[in-house]
Each structure stands twice: as C-alpha cells, then as structure tokens.
C-alpha positions, 0 to 999 in steps of 0.5 A, a space after each residue: 339782052 345777050 351780047 354778041 361775041 364782038 360786043 363781049 370782046 369790046 366790053 372786056 378790052 375797053 374795061 381792061 384798058 380803062 381799069 389799067 389806066 386808072 390803076 396806073 393813076 392810083 398806083 402813081 398817086 399811092 406811091 411816095 417816090 424817094 429822093 437822093 440829096 446832093 451833098 456839098 461834095 457832089 455825092 448823092 445820099 439817101 436815108 436808110 429808110 428811103 433806101 428801103 422804101 424804094 421798093 414801095 413802088 413795086 409793092 403798090 404795083 403788085 397790090 394794085 395788080 392783085 385787086 384789078 386782076 381779080 376784078 378783070 378775071 371775074 369779068 372775063 368769067 362773066 362774059 366768056 365762061 361758056 368757051 371752056 378752058 380757053 377762058 383761063 388763057 383769056 383771063 391771064 392774057 387780059 391780066 398781062 395786058 392790064 399789067 403792061 398798060 398800068 406800068 406804062 401809065 405810071 412810068 409816063 406820069 414820071 419822074 424819069 430820066 434819073 441820070 440826067 437829073 442827077 448830072 444837072 443837080 446842084 448841092 442841096 438839091 433833092 432828086 427823086 428816083 425814077 418811077 418804074 418797076 425794079 423787077 419784072 416779077 411784079 408783072 406776075 400777080 396781074 395774070 395770077 389775080 385774073 386766074 383766081 376767080 376763073 378757077 374758083 368759079 369753074 370749080 364751084 359754079 353749077 349750071 349750064 356748061 354748054 359751049 357757045 356757038 362762035 356764030 353768036 
C-alpha cells in the first residue's frame, strides 16, 4: 500500500512532534540540574564541579538531538526520497521543528523562575538553576543530524530516482 502525499506529511509531522516531546522528557530526566546553596550572609554559592556541570543541560540536549535528528532524517528520506533535493530542506526543517519542540517541553518541565526562587530563598536553601539551554547553538545538531542520513542515502542508494507526481 502506497501512502498519499498527505498521509506521508501526516506521518512525518506526527512522528516529529511525538519524538520531539518524548526527547524532551528523556532530556529532562537524563540531566541533573545543579543547585546554588544560600549562605548565612544571603550569598549564593555553587561548587566548582556544579558550575562545570551547568552545561550538562546543553550536552544532553545536543546528544538527544543528534540521535533523534538521525532517526527523523531517515524517516524523511524513506517517505520523501522521490521529491529530489527538496528532501534535504524538508529533513532540516523537520530537525529544527523537533529541536524547538524538545526544548520547549524540557523548559515546561522546569524548574524555571530562577530569579524569583533566589529572592525567596532562605539561608541553607538549595535553589536549582533554570532548566533551559545556555546557547542557541545547541539547536544546530538537530537539523544537521537529520541531514546526515539524507546525504548518505542520496549518495549510496541505487534505484528508481523518478520524481513523485504531486497528484499522488
């Protein structure tokens, strides 16, 4: 059974959104959020190790993005390989959409509102940092990961390369 173009778009969009949301859950659960400790003088301190671990949030996000990007790129190729070079743009777009969805799911799971939590903290309290990306460059591995299988399949696959009729 061949899927229509609309069905293919639906499968790809649904898989993209579901896997990105699941990736956000995995990213959130795999990351240990570091904490500041409020001192007796009201100052906040974090260990040197904790400070270096602040970027673990970004590292786990990038790792999640590479894996899911490769899987989404493979699906994009499987569904749309006959549309020519447009499949590369579609794979990159799917990767970028998944990156944003995953990011927002992770942020929604929190914690957030670091400044307000710090202001309300008492001496001895531990205040976790916000769960968010520290650099927008962490978004880039998602579309790049999605492009890897497209480039490899396009390079090494042999077979029917006819373009799909848009009326399918």
